[in-house]
C-alpha positions, -999 to 999 in steps of 0.1 A, spaced: -27 -546 83 -30 -511 97 -37 -496 63 -65 -520 56 -80 -515 90 -80 -477 86 -95 -479 51 -123 -502 64 -130 -477 92 -133 -447 70 -148 -460 38 -184 -453 49 -175 -416 53 -150 -410 25 -140 -424 -9 -108 -444 -1 -82 -455 -26 -50 -474 -17 -19 -471 -39 5 -500 -34 39 -501 -50 41 -538 -56 15 -565 -62 29 -593 -42 -4 -613 -39 -34 -618 -61 -55 -599 -35 -48 -582 -2 -37 -606 26 -60 -588 51 -97 -581 48 -106 -550 28 -140 -536 23 -153 -537 -13 -158 -500 -11 -120 -495 -10 -102 -494 -44 -66 -506 -48 -42 -496 -75 -8 -514 -80 20 -495 -96 43 -525 -105 40 -561 -115 77 -564 -110 86 -575 -74 117 -569 -53 145 -595 -59 165 -590 -27 165 -626 -18 177 -638 -52 204 -611 -51 216 -622 -16 216 -659 -25 238 -653 -56 261 -631 -36 265 -656 -8 271 -685 -33 297 -664 -52 278 -667 -85 293 -636 -101 273 -635 -134 240 -643 -117 247 -617 -90 255 -590 -116 223 -600 -135 202 -596 -103 219 -563 -95 208 -549 -128 173 -561 -122 173 -546 -87 185 -512 -101 157 -513 -127 131 -521 -101 142 -493 -77 142 -469 -106 107 -479 -117 95 -478 -81 104 -441 -77 93 -431 -113 59 -447 -110 53 -434 -75 61 -398 -87 37 -402 -117 10 -415 -94 14 -387 -69 12 -361 -96 -22 -375 -107 -38 -377 -73 -65 -351 -68 -76 -363 -33 -82 -338 -5 -63 -360 20 -32 -381 11 -17 -404 38 18 -418 34 33 -446 55 71 -446 48 98 -419 49 106 -424 11 69 -418 2 66 -389 27 95 -372 8 80 -379 -26 45 -368 -14 59 -335 -1 77 -328 -33 53 -340 -60 19 -342 -43 -9 -317 -52 -4 -285 -33 -40 -282 -24 -40 -316 -7 -35 -321 30 -5 -344 34 -3 -367 64 27 -389 73 17 -420 93 46 -434 113 44 -471 123 81 -478 129 101 -473 161 135 -456 155 152 -477 181 177 -449 186 188 -451 150 200 -416 143 200 -420 106 164 -432 106 153 -403 129 170 -378 106 155 -395 75 120 -393 89 123 -357 101 137 -346 67 109 -365 49 83 -344 66 92 -313 47 59 -299 31 39 -324 52 12 -309 73 8 -337 99 29 -365 113 8 -392 131 29 -416 152 11 -447 165 25 -444 200 25 -415 226 62 -420 232 70 -415 195 47 -385 193 64 -368 222 98 -376 207 91 -362 172 71 -332 183 102 -317 198 122 -322 166 98 -313 138 96 -278 123 65 -258 133 48 -262 100 44 -300 106 20 -308 134 26 -340 154 -5 -358 167 -10 -392 183 -37 -416 171 -34 -452 182 -39 -482 159 -73 -498 164 -88 -532 168 -109 -545 139 -137 -551 164 -143 -559 200 -149 -596 201 -181 -609 218 -163 -640 233 -135 -641 258 -109 -667 264 -116 -691 293 -79 -692 302 -82 -729 311 -61 -744 283 -24 -750 289 -14 -730 259 9 -699 254 7 -680 222 29 -656 203 21 -640 169 43 -620 145 66 -619 115 94 -644 120 123 -619 118 152 -613 140 138 -581 157 108 -601 169 131 -622 192 115 -656 186 148 -674 192 148 -659 227 111 -670 231 122 -706 225 149 -702 252 123 -688 276 98 -715 269 125 -742 274 129 -730 309 91 -729 314 87 -764 299 113 -778 324 89 -768 352 56 -771 334 60 -799 307 22 -801 301 21 -766 286 23 -759 249 36 -729 229 19 -718 196 39 -696 172 18 -679 145 35 -662 115 60 -667 87 93 -650 77 130 -653 71 138 -667 106 115 -697 103 143 -722 96 165 -709 125 136 -710 149 128 -746 139 164 -755 144 163 -739 179 131 -759 188 149 -791 177 181 -782 196 160 -776 228 140 -808 223 107 -790 222 93 -805 190 63 -820 209 54 -789 228 60 -761 203 39 -758 171 49 -735 142 16 -727 126 28 -704 98 7 -676 84 -30 -677 95 -59 -656 85 -77 -634 110 -105 -659 117 -79 -687 126 -59 -663 147 -90 -653 167 -97 -690 173 -62 -695 185 -64 -665 209 -97 -679 223 -80 -711 232 -49 -695 247 -42 -686 283 -11 -664 281 4 -642 254 42 -637 253 61 -611 232 99 -612 230 104 -584 204 135 -562 207 115 -532 196 79 -524 187 64 -490 179 30 -502 191 21 -538 194 -12 -545 176 -11 -582 184 -11 -573 221 -44 -554 220 -59 -582 199 -49 -607 226 -61 -584 254 -95 -580 236 -100 -617 242 -91 -613 278 -56 -629 275 -30 -615 299 2 -604 281 39 -604 290 66 -585 271 101 -570 274 103 -533 282 126 -526 252 94 -530 230 84 -494 238 50 -497 223 42 -527 245 50 -506 276 23 -482 266 -3 -510 263 5 -533 292 0 -519 327 25 -538 347 8 -560 373 -27 -549 363 -33 -565 329 0 -582 322 37 -578 329 66 -557 315 100 -573 320 130 -550 323 163 -554 306 153 -585 285 157 -606 317 147 -640 305 147 -655 339 123 -628 352 100 -635 322 100 -672 330 91 -665 366 61 -644 356 49 -670 331 52 -697 358 33 -675 382 4 -671 358 5 -709 349 3 -718 386 -21 -690 395 -55 -695 378 -71 -666 397 -43 -643 388 -47 -652 351 -84 -644 353 -78 -611 372 -52 -599 347 -73 -612 318 -104 -592 329 -83 -560 332 -67 -567 298 -102 -569 282 -111 -536 298 -79 -519 285 -85 -531 250 -117 -510 249 -94 -480 246 -87 -492 211 -123 -496 200 -124 -489 162 -154 -466 167 -133 -444 191 -102 -444 168 -124 -437 138 -137 -405 155 -102 -394 161 -93 -398 124 -124 -380 113 -118 -351 137 -82 -348 122 -95 -349 86 -122 -324 92 -98 -301 111 -73 -303 83 
C-alpha cells in the first residue's frame, strides 16, 4: 500500500519502476498510476502454508517435497533479486526490507543513491534491530515512517548512513466527513495475531453488554480469520459483528463515512496508516499505547484516546464515553480531521522530492 502510494505521488516528477519478487495477483491489489511500471521476478510463490500443513499433519513425504520446493524458491528469490539489482541503472533505488537493503548495498550500482525505507517496528526484538542496522551497510539513507523509530535508529547507525523521518501519506484528503450518527464501530487491518483482533472482540463484548444497539465492522483478511469468527460465536456476537473480508479502497471509504468510532487493538504498529485514513473522515480513534506508531498520531483527549498497558476495561470505558457523548464524538472528530492534514500527500510528496534532490 505504501509503495503504491509513494509511486503514485512521484510518478509525475520521475520515471518510477517497482520490482516485486513475487507475482501473487494478476494485478496490484492497490491502485497504481498507469505511468508506474511493475516488473515481477518470479512466477513461483511461497509455499509456507503447504509446508506447515504437511508438517502439522505428519505427512513426511509431502513435507519433504514442500521443503525442497521451499529451498528452491528461496534460492531463486535471492538469485533473481541480485540479477535485477545488477541491471538497475536508476539514480535512486528504494528498498523496503532488510534482506533487500543488504543485497542493494552489495550489488546495487555504485553511482545510485540507495535508500532503505523502514515500515516495521522492531518491538524490542534485538535480532531484528541488529539485522536492520547491518543491512544498511553501503546505504546512504534510512527513512523510518515514525519519529520514534527515526530517533531510535539515528543513534545506532554508522555516520555514513543518514537517518531521516518521512511519514506515510494519505492518498487524498476526502471532501466528505463522517456524520458520526451511526451506531457503528470499525476496525481495519490484516487478520493476524499482532493486530489483536481477538482482544477487540473481547472489548466489544463488554461494550455490547452496555450498548447492545451498536455494531462492530471488521475489514480485512488473514490467517486469524477462523479464530476470530470462533471468538465472535463464543461471545454470542454474530448479530452485531460483521466480518467484511478484504475490501477495495472505495468500499473502505464508504465504511469509514458511515462509522462513528475507530478502534485499534494492535500489539505493535510502526505507524498506523488506517488511523490517519479514519481521522481524515473525522472519525475519532482509540488505540493501545503499545502500538507506538498510533501514539504519534493520536493526541490523547484531543482527537482520540491512547489506552495504557493494554487495559481492556479502560478502552471499554472510553468507547462507552464516546457512544454516550455525541458532542464529544464530534469534538474529537473535528480535531482528528485537522490532524490528518499533516499527512496531506502534497506535503509528504515535497519531503520526498527534497530528499531526492538533496541526494
